[in-house]
N, C-alpha and C positions, 0 to 999 in steps of 0.2 A: 687347371691352369688357364683354359680357354675362357672360363667364366670370370676368373679373378680380375682380368684386365678391364673389362667393362665396368665391374663394380668399383674398381679403383678410380677409374675415370669419372664415374658418377659421384663418388665420394669427394673427389677433388673439385668437381663442378659445384656440388652442394656447398663445399667449404668456401669457394669463391663467392657464391651467391650470399652466403651468410655474412661474409666480410663486407660485401657491397651494401647490404641492407643495414648493417650496423655502423656504417660510416655516416658522418654528418652530410646532409644534402638539403638543398632548398626545394621545398615542395609547396603545394597550395595551402595545406593546413598551417605550415610554418609562416607563410606570408600573411595569412589571416590572423594568426596569433600576434605577430609583430605589429600588424595594422591596429589591432585592438589596444595593444600596449602603447603604441604611438599616440592614439587618440586620447587615452587616459593621461599620458604624460603632458600632452599639449594642453588639455583641459585644465589640469592641475596648475601648470605654469601660467596659464592665462589669468587664473583667479588669484594666484599667490606669487606673481612674478617679483614683487618687491622683496620676497624672502629668499629668492634664488639668485645664483651668481651670474647667469648668462648676461644680465643687463650690464654687469661690470665690464665684460669683454665687449659688449655691443657698443657702449659709449666710448670705450678706448679706441676702437677702430676708426671712427670719424676724426679723432684727434690726429691720427697719422695722415688721413686722407684730406683733411680740411685745414691744413696750415699750422697745426699745433704740435707737430711731431717733435720739434726741438724742445718742447716743454712738456713732454709726455709725463715726466716724473716731477712736475711742479704741482704742489698741493692745491694752489689757488686755481690753476688751469683745470685740474681734474674736477674740482668742485663746480667750476663753471659748466663743464659738460655734464656733470651729474644733474645739475639743475635743468639743463636742456632736455635730458632724457629721463627726468623724474626718478632719479636714483637716490637712495638714502646716503647721507654724507659720509658714513663709515664704510661704504663699499668701494674700496680703492682698488685700482689695477696695480698689482704688485709683481706680475710676471715679467720676464724679459721681453724685449720688443719683438723678437722673432715669433713669439707665441701668437701674435696677431695675424700672421700670414694666412692661416686657413680661414680667418674670420673676415678679412678684408673684402673678398668677393661678395659677402653677405651684407656688408655694412650699409649698402644703399637700399636694401629691402626693409619693409616694415618689420618691427621686432618679432611679431608672431610668425611671419613667413621665414625670417632668418632662423628662428629657433627651431621651426619644423624641419628645415633642411639640415641644420646642424644635428638634430636628433636622428634623422634618417642616416646621415653619415656615420653617427655613432653606432647605430645598429649594424650597418655594413661592416664597420671596423671590428665590432665584437664578433661577428661571424667569421671574419678573416683570422682573428686572433685564435679563436677556438679551433678553427680548421688547422692552423699551423701546429698548435699544441697536440691535436689528434695525430697528425702526420709524424711528429717527432717522438711522441710517447707510445704510439700504436695502441692507445687505450680507446677502444671503439665502443661508444655509448649511443650511437645513432644521434638523433637530434636532442637528446635529453640535456646535454650541457647548454644548448641554446635556450631551451625552455626553462631551465632552472636558473641560469645566470641572472636574468632580470629580477629574480626574487632575492638575490644576494644584495643586502642593503647598500653596500658601497656602489655597486653597479646601478641600482635603481636611483640612488642619490646622484650619481653622475649624470644620468639621463635627465632628472628633474632640474639639476643646477646648470646643465650645459657646460660642465667643466672639462678640463684637459686630462682627467685621470685615465681614460681609455687610450689616449695617445701615449701616455707613459707606459701603460700595460703593453701596447703594441711595440714600443721600443724595446722593452725588456724581453718580450717574446721573440722578436726578430733577432736580438743579440744572442739569446739562448740557442735558437735554431742554427745560427751561423757558427757559434762556438762548438756545438755538437758536431758540425761538419768540418771542424778544423780551421775555419776562417776567422781566426782570432782578431786580426787587425780590423777587418770589415765589421765584425760584431761590435767591437769597441766604438767604431765610427757611428754605427746605428744607435748605440746606447746613448750617445751625446744628445739625441733628440729628447731624452727624458729630462734634460735640464730645462725643459719648458716648465717643470716644477722642480727646480734645482735642489730644493731642500730634501726631496724624496730620493735622490740618487747619490748624494754625497757619501752616505754610509757605505753603499755598495762600492763606490770608487776607492774608499779607504781600505776596504777589505781586499780589493784587487791589488792594492799596493802592498799590503801585508803579505799576500800570497805571491808577490813578485810576478804578477801577470803583465809582463812588459809589453807584449804586442797588443793586448787588449787596451792597456792604458795609452799606448801610442795612438791607436785608432780613436780612442775617446778624446784625446787631446787635439787631434786634427779636426774631429767633428766639432768640438767646442770652438776652435779657431774659426771654422767656417761659419758657424752660427753667430759668433761675435762679429765677423765681417758683415754678415747680413744685417745684424742689429745696428751696426755703425752706419751702414748705408740707409737704413730706415729712419733713424732718429738723430744721427749726428753725434759727434764726440761729446759735446756738452751734456746732452741728455744721458749718455752712457755713464759719464763721470758722476752725474747726479743720482744715478740709480742706487748704488749701495747706501748712500745717506738716506734716500727716500725710504728704502725697505726697512732700515734700522730705526727710523724715527717716525714711521707711520704706525702709530700704536695699534696693536690688536686689541679689540674690546675685551675687557676682562671676562665677560660672559662667555666668550668663545673658548677660553682656556679649559673650562670644564669639559668641553665636548671634543677636545683634541685626542685622537687615538694614538697617543705616544707617551713617553715617560713624563713629559711636561704636564700633560693632562692628568695623568695618574697622580703625580705629586701635588698638583693643584687641588684635586679632590681630597687628598690627605691633609692639605694645609701646610705642606712642607716644601713648596716649590722654591728651593734655593739653588743658585747656579752651581755651587760646589757639589751638591748631591746629584744634581742633574748631570754634571760632567762625569762623575764617577760611574753612574749607571750607564751612561752612553759609552764610555770607554770599555767598561766590562762587557757590554753587549757586543761591541765590535770585535773584541778579542775572542769571545765565545763563538761568534759566527765564523771568524777566520779559522779557528781551531776545528770547527765542524766541517770545513771544506775539504772532504776526503775525495769526493768525486763531483762532477759538474751538477748533477741533479740535487743532491743533498746540499752542496755548497751554495748553489744559486738560490735555493729555497730559503736557507738560513740567512743568506745575505739580504734577500728582499725583506724578510721579517725584521732583521736588525735595522735596516735602513729606515723602515717605518717607525720603529720605536725611538730611534735617536733623532728623527726629524724634528726641527724646532717648531715648525708649524705644519699641522696635519689634520685636515678635516676628515670626517668619516668616509666621504666619497673618495678620498685619496687612497683608500685601502683596496681599490679594485685590483691592483697587481697581485694581491694574495690569491687570485684565481690560479696563478701559475703554481704556487705551493700546493693548493688544494688538488690540482690535477696530478701533480707528482705523487701525492699521498694516495691516489687510487691505484698506483702501480705496484706490482709485486716486489720491486726493489725496496720500497719503504716498509712493507709488511710481508716479508718473505714466507711467513707461516700461513698466510691466508691468500686465497686466489683473488685476483682482481675482480671487483664486483661487476665490472662492465665487460669482462672478456668471455662471458658465456651467453 
């Protein structure tokens, strides 16, 4: 009995050390790895910037800063700024006005410097997202998620394009963490940030409505109201009223439809992209996801997948939020007959 106690203490200490070493942490090799990835991303963007989306956000920010904010969604005004910043004429800014808030501080920098800082911010955001998912799921894989995530094509695409997909992922992750802790209203409030790409969250909101998640929807509605007020302050009432017409009538190039990672892209590949068939598939997907919502983890994963499939416009880099579903899939709750691959 005298020897058992020290052994028990040693075992407990070893267990704690094992947990600490298997948690995500920032160290020198990780910094070097991300520095190399950053250098590659910046080099690729510098040589192929006309093919990436960051320039769309970059030319839209000066419209707000330099007196054209009231005509942000005027086609001729956007074409004028496209010419100034040497952007192709079909690369239009279609996001809501508040999407420009994180870009405005970078708008006065040269594009290369602005893109570098935006990419660094994206790396930091990815670290925070994966850290939150680790804490909530207790799936301890060390730094492997951080090392593998940039190899996931949507995440890499987000880095190259300088898009908002990781902000949507961060919004989903924060909402999930808050809902797990019973803070339903606040989680819905944070979820409103995902309307920075509103087409990617509408399916999830509809599923919440079908599941009668009143507090989540109340928080989401308040968040949308706040963001609407910010947008109104940024561009004025006339620009906001022009926004729906602009989005609906700024035609998406037909070549993009084949690359959309949703039902519309799939039907386009098959040559049967008809609105009635698209509507039926979308409604069926929403109903299936709502029926799958038996608990938060499974329901939230199904809702994210459904939201992506029914989204009207979805580029491959917009699939970054699928990291949440992939993280859940590592847990024993999804595969109860098999141990979690990261728990040993």
